[in-house]
N, C-alpha and C positions, 0 to 999 in steps of 0.2 A: 858150758860156756863161761865164766866169770866177768861176770858188768864191772863188779869193781875193778878188773885190771885195768879195765879200758877206760874209765874214770879218773885212776891215777895217771893213766899216760894223761890226759886231758887236762890234766892239772898243773901235768909238771913240763908237758910243751911250751905254753903259754908261758909259764915262771922262768924259763929259760930265754925267751924269746925275749921280754919284758927286762929282764938280765941286761941282753943286750943290748937295749934298747940304751938301758939306762947307762952303758958307758958308751955308745957311740951316739945318741941324741940330744935328751932331756927325763927329765921323771914324769911331764905331763905324760909323754908317749908311752913310756914303760909303766905308768899305770892305767893308762888308756887298754893299753894290749892286755893287763895283767887282769883287769875288770872283765873283758871282753873273753878270753879265755873262760874266767868264773862261769861268767853268767850259761856259755855252753857247758861247763861241767855240771853247775847244779841244777840246770834244767832236764838235761841229759839224766843227771842219777834218778833227777824223781821216778821216770820213764824207767831206768831199770828197777830201779825198786817196786814199784806196779807192776809192769812188762813179765820180771820169773819171778812175779810170788806164787804165778800155781802151775803145773807142769801136768803132762798124762792125759791123753785122750777123754779119759771121763771127765775131765774138768776144760773142756774145750769152751763151754761158754766163760765160763769164769775167766780162762785165757782171753776169751776174745773181748770179751769186760775190761779187764783189765789192761790193756796193750790201749783200745779207748780212753781208756779213765789215765795211763799213762800220756799219750800224746796230746791228749786235751789239757794235762795238770801242764805237761815242758812248754807249753806255746802259754801258755797262763804266766807263769812263773819268768820264762823267757823275758816278755812285753814288761810286766813289773818291773824286771831288774835294768830294762833296759831304761824304763821311765825313773826309776833312782837313781839312775846314773846320770841319769842326765840333767833330771834337776841337783844334784846331790856335787858329784863330785869336777873341781874344780876346774880348771882350764882342760878339761875334755877334746880329748882332738877324735873326733866322732870317728875319722876314719879309723884311726888305728886302734878307736872299741873295737867298730865290725871286721877289722883284721884281723885281732884277740879272737875273736868269735867266730869269723870259718877260720882260723888255724887250728883253735881245739876239735873245731867237727872234723878237718880232717883228717887233725892226729887220729879223733877216735876210727875213722874211718878205715885207716892203717893199720890202729890195733886190733878190730874183729877181722881185719882180711889176716892177719898175720895169726891170728888167735885159730880162725878156721884150717886158713895151708896147713899151717905146726903140726896137726894129729896124724894130717893127709901123707906129708911128706915121712913122718916117722910111721905111719902102718905101710907104708910101701917100701922104706929101709926092711921092717921085717920080714917082708912076704920076701925079700931077694933073697 
């Protein structure tokens, strides 16, 4: 699996949503949506780097530790970025911030599901 594709999708999705809000509402909502998406993508990037650092059965203990370190780091990074957003973003729309965060998470789940489903579909086509 290529986690960078998921992170890229998590960056592009909220950016497109923010541009849509910029055209339809105002800059504060668009900025808040994009900030929420960035918080999600950046924290998930840290997790992906940690989680996919080790592979294989011989590294099972390292894999477990790296997943745990990645998850704890992801939560800490998200909390810090939310705190920075609340303190430094002017005209912050809290609902849009959390909507952007949730949207980026949902896009990430969709991207992972699509990546998992694609090899299976290709393998089935080859067998027929």
